[in-house]
LUMSELUM-161005 format. One record per atom (N, C-alpha, C, O): x, y, z. Coordinates in steps of 0.05 Angstrom, whole numbers, plus 5000, padded with zeros to 4 digits. Each point is the difference from the previous one (the first is absolute). Example, Ala and Ser with C-alpha at 12.3 -4.5 7.8 and 13.67 -1.06 7.14 Angstrom:
BEGIN
526448865156;498250245000;501850245000;502150005013;497250214973;501650245001;498550225014;501050225004;
//
This chain:
BEGIN
756062031887;500150335003;501650015008;501049805011;500550514985;502250125013;500150045030;498249895012;502850184995;500750145036;499850264994;500950084979;498150075034;500150324993;501950155028;500249945024;500650224966;500950175030;498749995019;500849935022;496750164970;498350065018;499549785026;500350025024;499049794961;500149695004;502149985019;498850055021;503649914984;502049975014;500450245018;501049995023;498250214967;499750165028;497749935024;500149985024;498450004962;496949925021;500849725016;499149925021;502749974962;500349715018;502450035019;499849895021;502750254974;501650085024;498350105023;499849875020;499050364976;498050015028;498549795014;499950005025;498849794959;498849835003;501549835023;499349915022;503650094961;502349815019;501250155021;500849845018;499750404986;500550175024;497750005020;500749985024;497150044972;499050145017;497349735001;498050105010;501749674983;497249844999;500949774992;498849894981;503849985030;500849714997;500549884978;501049785002;498650324974;499449864973;503049834990;502250104996;497249675000;502849854996;499749784981;497749914994;503950014998;500749744986;500349785013;502349925003;495549945008;500749825021;501449804987;501849945016;498349934966;501549794995;500950024959;498650074982;503549865017;501149934976;501149665002;502249935008;496349954985;500149674992;500849914979;498750074981;504049725014;500849894983;498849675009;500649845018;497250154955;499649724993;502349854990;501550124985;498949665020;502349684991;498949804983;498149885010;502350074972;499149724997;502949805010;502350094999;497149675011;501649935024;499949684983;501049805010;497850204965;499449734985;502149734993;500149764998;501850535000;503049894991;501649805016;501549824991;497850265039;501350045022;499549595010;501149875017;496950074964;499549715014;501849794999;501649994981;498449805039;501349785002;499649825018;499250095021;501149694977;499949785027;501750055024;499549955024;502350154965;502049965035;500050355009;501350174989;497749865023;498750195017;502750245009;499850235007;502549634991;501950155005;501350234976;501050235000;498449564981;501350144966;497250194999;500850224993;496749795011;498750155005;499050275013;498950214995;502249655026;501350335022;501450194982;499150224994;503249674997;502550184988;498050164971;500250244995;498249594992;499050094974;498350195009;499650214987;499349745035;497750255012;501350295004;499550224990;502849675033;502650245011;500250214972;498950224998;502849624982;501150084973;497550154986;500550224991;497749715006;498250094976;498650365024;499350224990;500849725033;498250175007;502650234998;500050154981;501749875036;501950134997;501550104976;501050235001;499149644980;500450134973;498150194987;500750214989;496149695014;497650134992;499950235011;499550194985;500849855040;499850245014;501550215009;499250195014;503549764975;501950155011;500250224994;501750145012;496849964970;499750294999;497650105015;500150235008;498149654995;496550005013;500950315027;498850215000;503249735015;498950225024;502150254989;499250235002;503549714986;501050244994;498250164978;500250255000;498449644983;497450144978;498250125019;499550244997;499749665019;497850055023;500750315005;498850204994;503149775017;502050155021;500250374980;499450225009;501649714964;501050134982;496650184995;499650244997;499249625003;497050014991;498850255014;498950204990;501849715043;499850255021;500750265000;498950215006;503549734985;501050215000;499950274975;500950235001;497849674982;499950184975;496650045004;498750204992;500349605018;497050214991;498950035033;497750085002;504049835028;499050125019;496849895008;498150105012;502449644975;497649795015;500649805023;501449824993;498150175025;501749735017;499449774984;497949994987;504349805014;498149725003;500849885016;502349905000;495750095019;500149815020;501049735007;501749975018;497449824970;501949754990;500349884976;498049994986;504749895003;500249894989;500149724998;501149905019;497949934962;498449695007;500649784977;499550074977;501449715028;499649824979;497349895005;498850005021;500449894958;498249725001;501149774975;501350054979;497449705032;501849894983;497849704987;498549925018;501549954963;499049764998;498949885030;501050025023;496649844967;499049815027;501149875010;499549794988;502250155031;502249795012;499449724991;501449864986;496150105025;498649744989;499249974983;498149845002;502350274969;499349924978;503649994986;500249974976;501750065038;502949994981;501249685019;501949874994;496450095028;501249765017;499649744986;501549825008;496850124973;498649714994;502349805004;500049825016;502050254966;502649755007;501350035026;501749835005;497950315009;501949995028;499749725014;497849895002;505049975010;499149875009;499650035040;498649885016;503050314988;499950125029;496350065009;498150094987;501949825036;497149995014;499750325009;497750084998;504550125013;500350195007;500750204976;501949984984;495750245015;501450204987;500650265005;499750204985;501549785046;501650235007;502150184991;500350255002;501349524987;502050134986;499850184983;501350214996;496749704992;499250224972;499850325005;501050204991;496449695037;500050325017;502250145016;500050235009;502149564994;501950165011;502250184976;501150225001;498649554975;501550124979;498350344991;501250215004;497049794987;498450255000;500850165019;501250194990;498349825047;501050185009;502750104995;500950235003;500149584990;502650064997;501450234982;501550195003;497149674975;499550214973;499650265009;501650185005;495449844997;499350175013;502350175015;500050234993;501249735019;501750175015;502750054984;501350214996;499049625000;503050054976;498250354975;501150204993;497149735005;499950184982;498350175016;499250174985;499749895040;499550255012;496750065000;499050215008;499849624985;496849955000;497850035027;501349975021;497250064981;498850025026;498949765008;500649935024;497649904959;498649835001;500549894973;500750144981;498849485018;500049884982;497149845004;499349885020;499450144956;497049815006;501249794979;502250004988;495449785013;499449794977;501949615012;500749804987;499550285042;499249685008;497349975013;499049985023;500350034946;497449885000;498849744991;501549814994;495850165006;498949814985;496850014986;498250045016;501349944967;495849964989;499949744995;501049854984;497050145043;498449705007;497650065000;498649905018;500550274963;497050025000;497949814998;497949985014;503249824962;498649774994;500849745016;498649815007;504250234998;501649775010;502850055001;500950184986;500849685030;502149995009;502849814991;499949785011;501650254977;501949844997;502149955010;501250195011;499849564989;502149995021;501950205000;500750065023;500550074959;501950235013;497850175010;500550095023;497049984968;498750215020;499749955025;500450185017;499049584989;500149845032;502650085010;500250155019;502349754965;502750115015;500050315003;501350085019;497850084970;499750294995;499150115039;500850125020;496549694965;498550095030;500749865031;498950075021;502949764976;501049865026;503850185003;501949985015;497650134970;502850115010;499550345004;502150145001;495749965001;499950225003;501050175022;501450204999;497049625031;501750205027;502349975004;501150125017;500149714968;503649915012;500750224971;502150125005;496849964970;501650154982;499450255011;501950165001;495349945011;500350285005;501550015029;500550225008;500149595005;501650155021;502549955014;500950045023;499949854951;503350084991;500850144976;502349984991;495850184999;500750184983;499050325012;498550025020;502650234966;498450235012;499250134982;498850205007;501349764967;498650194986;498449854975;499650144981;499249525016;498849864988;497650035000;499649955023;498350104967;497049934999;499449824993;501149934979;497049915035;498749784984;496350064995;498750185012;500049634967;496550015000;500249764986;501949904989;495150025015;499249824987;496950014990;498150005016;501550004959;496850034992;498449735003;501049794994;496750225015;498649775014;497950034989;498249865009;501150284970;497350064987;499850214978;500950235000;497549654982;499450204975;497150004995;498549815007;500550454977;497049984994;499449744979;497849904996;505050014989;500149844984;499949725011;498549834989;502350145024;501149725020;498549835015;499349765000;500050585026;497949945014;502450035032;502150104995;497549825030;502149915029;501049674993;499249794988;502150265020;501949755007;499849955032;501950085013;496649834997;499150045026;503249925015;501150145017;499749624973;501549805018;503550234994;501650005019;498950114964;501050245003;499950275011;501850165002;494949845007;500650145023;500749975022;501150155016;497649534988;500149995036;503849974997;501550065019;499549834954;503449985012;500850335007;501550075019;497550074965;501650315002;499650125026;501650165010;495349735006;499750085026;501749965024;500750155019;499849624976;502349845017;502550124986;501950005015;498650084965;502650084989;500150295016;502250065011;495650124990;500750305010;501149875031;502050085011;496949784996;500249975037;502849895005;501550095016;498949734970;503249945000;502150134984;502449934999;496350274988;502450234987;500850135031;502049955014;495450264991;500350115028;500949945022;500950185015;498849504994;501649915012;503349945003;501349945020;499750084949;502349944999;501650325010;502150055011;495450144977;501950215010;498350225022;499250234997;500549585025;499150165016;501450195022;498850145016;504249814979;501650135017;500050264982;501150195012;498049874963;500550214984;497150155003;499650184984;499149785027;497050175008;498349794966;499050124980;501249665021;498949844978;501150064978;499149834984;502750375000;499950144980;499449804974;498750074981;502849635022;499749804979;496750024988;499550034976;498749945041;497750014988;498650314989;497750014990;503750215014;500050294985;501249944979;499850224988;501849574991;500549954981;499249854987;500949974977;496649885033;498949854983;496750025000;498349985018;501550084948;496850074999;497949744990;501349795005;497050154988;498849814990;497750084983;498150125011;501749844964;499350164981;496949794984;500549774994;497150335001;498950064982;499550094969;499350234998;500949674986;500150254968;503250075004;500250244994;502049695012;502150145004;500450134973;498749904981;502950325015;500550044965;503149955005;501349955020;499250064953;503549924999;501550264989;502049984986;497050305022;501650184990;499650245021;499850234994;500049685032;500050085029;502250145005;501949845007;498750384994;502950175015;500649965027;502150045012;495149845000;500250095030;501049725017;500449804988;499850215041;500849815013;497850045023;499150225006;500149565005;502449684995;499249824970;501549834990;496250265001;498349844979;502050024972;498849934979;503650155018;500450114964;502649704994;502249935011;496049964967;501649854989;499950024970;498250144992;503649744985;500150134980;499149724989;501049785003;496250324982;498149774993;501349924970;501450104983;497349645020;500749844969;499250164968;500849884979;498050335020;499050134975;502250264994;500250154981;501249825042;501650174996;503150064990;501449865014;500150304967;501649954985;503049955028;499649965024;503050054963;502649885021;500350185023;500749935023;498450374966;500950215019;498250204996;499250054977;499850105049;497850224983;500350195040;500549925023;499150254966;500150245020;497450165006;499050204988;500049595043;496950164997;499950175029;500349895021;499150394975;499350135021;497750115014;498150134991;502649805035;497150175018;500350295003;502250105004;495750024994;500050315014;497950035026;497849905005;503750275006;497049995028;500050325000;501350114982;497650035037;498750185003;498050075019;498950235001;500649565014;497250125026;499950355003;498250154992;504549935022;500450245000;497550224992;498050095011;503349924967;500050074974;495750034999;498450194998;501149555003;496950014994;498850175018;498450194997;503349675032;498150145027;500550374999;498250155007;504549964983;499550244995;498750164983;499550245003;499949594973;498150174985;496950025011;498450184994;500849555027;497850025005;499550275033;498450175006;503749745002;500150225023;499050264995;498950165015;501849874959;499950384993;497150034980;499550194985;498749555019;497250044987;498150135027;500249995025;498150154958;498250125016;497849795011;498449874986;501850105047;496749765014;498749954979;500449774992;498050374993;498150004994;499849864964;498149964984;504749985017;500949854963;498049745001;499449885021;499750064952;498349744993;501849805003;502550035002;496349744998;501649754996;500650034974;502349924997;497050144987;500550064965;503150225001;501750054983;498150025038;502550284992;502549865011;502350024992;496549795035;502049895013;501949854976;502250094993;496549684996;500549884982;502050064975;501849874990;497250335005;501350174980;502850074999;501950004985;497150115049;503450165004;502849685009;502449984999;495749865007;502149755009;501149834971;502049864998;496150214980;500649904976;502050154995;502249925006;497450334982;502050234991;503149975023;502250034991;497549925032;502549975013;501649714991;502449964996;494949794999;502549834996;499650004971;499249774996;500950374980;500450034982;503550154997;501649944982;499050235037;502150205007;502249695005;501649864988;497450165033;502449715019;499949794973;502449964997;496649944989;500949824982;501950104974;501749884986;497450355015;501450094981;504050105014;502050054986;497849955032;502649995008;501349805006;502550015000;496149745006;500849744988;500249874977;501549804995;496650334989;501249914980;503350074984;501149874983;499850365028;501850224993;503049875013;502350084994;496849715025;501949875013;500449784991;502249944992;495849865008;500349744978;500250004975;499849784988;500650434999;500750054973;503350074994;501349964980;499350145041;502750015006;501849755017;502249905000;495650075011;502749725009;499149834985;501449815008;496750044967;500749884976;502149964988;501549824996;498250474995;502350124986;503549925011;501749864989;498350265034;502549915008;500949835006;502449965001;495049845008;501449785005;499949754968;500949785002;498250294982;498949894978;499049745009;501749824999;496750155007;497349885011;497350094981;499550224991;499249585007;496850065000;498950215014;500550005024;498550144968;497750225025;498349805005;499449844982;499450125043;497949795006;497250194998;498850114981;500549885055;496850065001;501550265023;502050005014;495550234981;500050235035;498449915007;498049994987;502249915037;498249985024;498750165013;500549995024;497950164971;499250205019;498349965023;497649994997;503549985029;498949905016;500750235037;502050045014;495650044988;499550225021;501749825026;498449945018;504149994988;501549805022;500950185021;502350094996;496349995029;501150095014;502249965016;501149794994;500250365027;502349955013;499650095026;498750215002;502649655027;499450195022;499850245005;498950115019;502950024954;500150345014;496550144991;498249954984;502550275040;497950125010;499450124967;501950094987;495749905002;498150174978;501049774975;499950074976;500849685031;500449844973;499349785007;501349815007;495750234989;497949825020;497849994986;498750214999;500249504983;497250004991;497350035007;498050054987;502449905047;498150005015;499050385003;497850114997;505050005009;499750244994;498550174976;498850225004;501349694978;498550064974;497049844999;498450084984;500849655035;497949994998;499250215020;498450164989;502149915038;498450255021;500350284983;498450185004;503149864982;499950264987;497549984980;498450194999;501349574985;497250024981;498150055022;498450174992;500749765038;498650105014;498749775021;498050005014;504349814980;498949705025;501650095025;502350104999;496349865020;499650075027;503750005009;501750175007;498249574990;502449875006;499849684984;498249835002;504250164982;500849704997;499249805003;501849895013;495849914982;499249835010;496749985013;498649835010;501350444982;497150075003;498349974986;500749894980;495950185020;497949924982;501250234974;500950235005;498749644966;501250224980;502849894986;500349974975;501349975044;502449855001;500449894968;501550104984;497049705011;500649834979;499150204977;501750044982;495650105015;499250204977;502050194994;500150094977;501549995039;502050185002;501749844984;500150024976;501249805039;502749824984;499549914967;501750014982;495649915017;499049944973;499650234972;500349944976;499350255031;500650234991;502850064993;500950034977;500650005046;503650134997;500749724980;501250054980;498349725024;501549784979;499750104976;502050044986;495350015003;499250044973;500350234990;500650044976;499050185047;501750254981;503349984998;500950124981;500949755033;502249934999;500549854978;502450024993;495949804990;500949764982;498850184970;500949974977;497550185029;499350164982;501950224992;500950004977;499850195041;502950164994;501849944997;501650184995;499749495005;501949915002;499949894967;502149964988;496050015003;499349824977;500150274972;500949964978;498350245031;500050314984;503650124992;500850134980;500649775043;502150014999;502849834985;502250074994;496749745004;502349784986;497549784995;497849945010;504249964962;499249764987;501049795020;499149774994;502350225026;501949775016;499349925020;501149845015;496050324986;499349925030;499949755006;499349864981;501449965051;499149804995;500249835040;498750075020;502749774979;500149905025;497350025020;497949884996;502750295025;496549965013;498950254999;497650025003;504250224993;499250234997;496750095019;497749964993;503150155026;498050085015;499650095031;501250225002;498249735013;500050085024;501849695017;499749754998;501650405014;501949675031;498250105019;498850225001;501149615013;498350055034;501449785015;498849815009;504550224994;501849935017;500250075030;501550175006;497149705011;499950105031;502050225015;499850215012;502349594981;503150035015;501350244984;501250185013;498649824963;501650234987;497350244999;499950144980;498549895038;498650264991;498650045030;498649865015;503150494985;499650005029;497450095007;499650015024;497750094954;497650025009;498649725002;497850005010;503249824984;498649764998;500749835030;498649845011;504450275000;500449935025;498850095015;499149855018;500350384984;497750165021;498449945001;498849995022;499949934953;496849894998;501049735018;500050035025;500749744966;500049815014;500449995026;498749855015;502950284990;500250105034;497950045014;499549945023;499350184962;497050165020;497849884994;497850095005;502849614977;497349924993;497750024986;497749905002;503850304976;497950184982;500949714981;497849904992;504149964999;500949854981;500349685006;501849925015;496549924974;500749815010;499449764979;498350024982;503249745023;500449874978;498049894983;500749954977;495949985030;499050004980;499050284993;498349974982;501850215022;500150314984;502149934972;499149994977;503049985029;501650044979;499649754983;500649984976;498449875037;499449754968;498050174983;500650074977;497250005035;498350154997;501850144970;499949934976;501350265037;502350154978;501549944980;500950144981;499349595026;502249934971;497949884981;500849994977;496749935028;498250064974;500950224971;500349944977;499850305035;501250284989;501650084989;500150134979;502449755044;502150164991;501649734985;498849804993;504850265004;501349874986;501349735011;500949814988;499150225029;500849625014;499449945022;497949874995;502250135022;498549825022;500250075033;499950235008;500549605006;501750045022;502350045008;500949805010;500150344990;502650124997;502150035027;499350205013;502049724994;501750105029;498749995027;500250205014;498249574996;497549905019;501949865017;501149784995;499350385029;501349795024;497049935012;498350165007;501949504993;497549885027;501149895020;502349944993;497249985035;499849895017;502849694990;499849844982;502450185039;501449804999;498249694994;500549844982;497850155034;498549744995;496949934988;498449835006;501550434972;498249864983;500449784989;502249954991;496049885007;500049714980;499849984975;498850144984;502849655012;500549994966;497450094982;499550154981;498749655040;497750004980;498450274998;498550064982;502150085041;499250374991;501250114980;498650124983;504449875014;500050124981;500049874976;500150154980;499749585013;499149904978;497250144991;499950164981;498049775035;498250254995;500250234990;498650074981;503550115033;500350264990;501149974978;499250144981;502449715016;501350024961;497649874982;499150094979;500049665034;497749914978;497050234997;498149944985;501950305030;498550235004;500150134965;498750044980;503849965033;501950314980;500349814973;500750124979;499049695021;500249804972;497850044984;500050074977;498349885037;496050054994;500550204984;500349974976;499950265039;500550334996;500449914971;498349954983;504450035017;500950024971;498649934982;499050134981;501049605026;499349794981;497850064983;500149954976;497150175038;497749974994;499950334992;498050114992;504650005013;499150404986;501749974980;499350144982;503249705011;500849974979;503350265000;501250134982;499249825053;502150265003;502249805019;499849785011;502750464987;502449865013;499549925037;501350165013;497949754996;500050005034;503049895009;501649884985;499150175043;502349855011;498950025027;497750095005;504349825015;500150015021;503349915018;501149785001;499650495012;501749965017;499150075023;499250215009;501249525004;499350095031;502549815018;500649774994;500850395033;501449985014;499549935019;498850185012;501449575005;498849875018;502050105027;502449945000;496950145011;502750135017;500349765019;498149935014;504449954988;499949705021;499950235033;501250195008;497249695000;500350065032;499250235012;500650075022;497950044961;498350255004;497749924996;499149794992;499850515016;496950015000;498350284989;500850225006;497349764981;498450294989;500450195018;500049935024;500350284970;500950305014;503150065004;501050225007;500649504988;503550094996;499750094978;498050034986;505050025011;501450114970;501949844992;501649925016;498550014958;502949934994;501050304982;498750184989;505249765014;500250244985;502649934978;502249905006;496950174971;501849884977;501650274987;500749994977;499750225038;501050194990;499550084962;498449894985;503550335011;499450084975;497850044978;499050224999;500249604983;497950004980;497849815016;497650065002;503349755007;498849895019;497550035025;498049895007;503650355001;498750135026;499849785024;501549825007;495550275003;499749815020;497449985003;498350184998;501349565005;497049795001;499250035026;501249885018;496450274987;497949885032;498549784993;498549974980;502149855042;499249734994;496949955000;498950025022;499649924955;497449975000;497249835009;499849804985;498650215030;498649805004;498849874978;499250144981;500749495020;499649864984;496649825006;499649825016;499050264971;497749805004;501149695006;502149934990;496949965020;501149715025;497949854989;500849775000;497450234992;497749874979;501049874974;498850094980;502849765017;500749944973;498449654994;498549914982;502749955045;498749775004;501949784995;502350075007;497649734986;501949734999;500049814980;501249784998;496150404978;499249744982;501050094980;501749864990;497650444991;500250084975;502850124994;500350154981;501649775036;502650014999;500549754981;501250014979;498049815031;501649715005;497949874976;500249764995;497950414990;498949844972;501449904975;499549784990;502650455000;502149934984;498050064972;497650055000;503949944982;498449894973;500650354985;501350205007;497149734972;500050354987;497350094996;498149894989;502250385023;498150155006;499750104966;501750164991;495849734989;499449974979;500150354986;499150195013;502049834962;499450254990;498350064990;499049864983;499550485027;498250135000;498249984968;501450044980;496649925017;498250024973;501450274978;500449984976;500050215038;501150204984;504050004994;501450184992;499049635012;503149834989;499649944967;501849984982;495250005017;499349834971;500850234974;498050074987;503650015008;500250314982;500449904971;500850164984;498849615008;501649944970;496649964987;499749954976;
//
């Protein structure tokens, strides 16, 4: 479909008044040719591959911003899960590879680099274990590298040994960056059913089924949806609300399609997916929580929140699919607490708790995201949080994730300040009744019956 001048004019109004933006242009890169038994050789090859392939990414994105007048907030790189290319490496610590990724990212001017990752849903190889062991130090000594570990899938079940390991890794990563408000844990996410073409951090990596280089675009516009709903009559039916959201998502996706197509052509790489995700920012008016309240919920977290979020997520997906044949990634609504001004207020007032957020993850795009928890939270409790979220994903055949930040030395009611898009995180209470047995049973949570699709 061609983009009309009228659509462009409407889009510019969305940008200037309602916070519409291209949240990210993410260049996915295959690093499999970089493997070598000598980690020093591998570090050089990773750096060279990234700086050569991504040399034009930021200038191209900036040119597109100027030409079309749509902000591109982040320029990012995702790479092959590092554990997959380290099978021959003799070194035990893979931090030098993370440092090479960080250095390359800074050289080409991107905001984040994702892919210091491992996929261990059915079991962990020696290189997977090395990577998981390296995460705390790697995220402590780098600025822009993000890490993810997939511990579960509908086809494989849940690797409970990996869940326990990652619960402890989350704590160790927070401790390693305790002098910086535990920022390391904000760059680490634990997945179930991770997707291979996600352009958003901290979970982006370049999957095994992808081409050598692919450009994936994430478009966002919570403020646009909120503005449309604010102008609807109070007696509008929920059907009318859903249709309005769907039509708005269609328009937002068209803007993303335009930018993705041009980015792909100018970079000379394959056009990947367009991820339409309502990803909030701390800016006023750019909040998913405020959309739910505009739908009619008294305050985000109150009764009706999950139903409103389910309808929002579904309408966003329907509108996106109508606008582009390339919609993929996670596409839907994100609920990162620290990045959403409305959710911060709801958490601070007591309207929004961890258990309600877990219920909301059953119907939104991802999972428990950017949530600060008390620094003395036990690894058994974090294990239970990850296992619960993984079970939701596995049973419902959807992507779920956990990105929690243990606030070392701090308690519920205090706040972690990250600044920028990561915002500020009110430290939320965690149920203390995890027990001491479940986390230590180990083994594999069997794949559910609905995994048998053949």
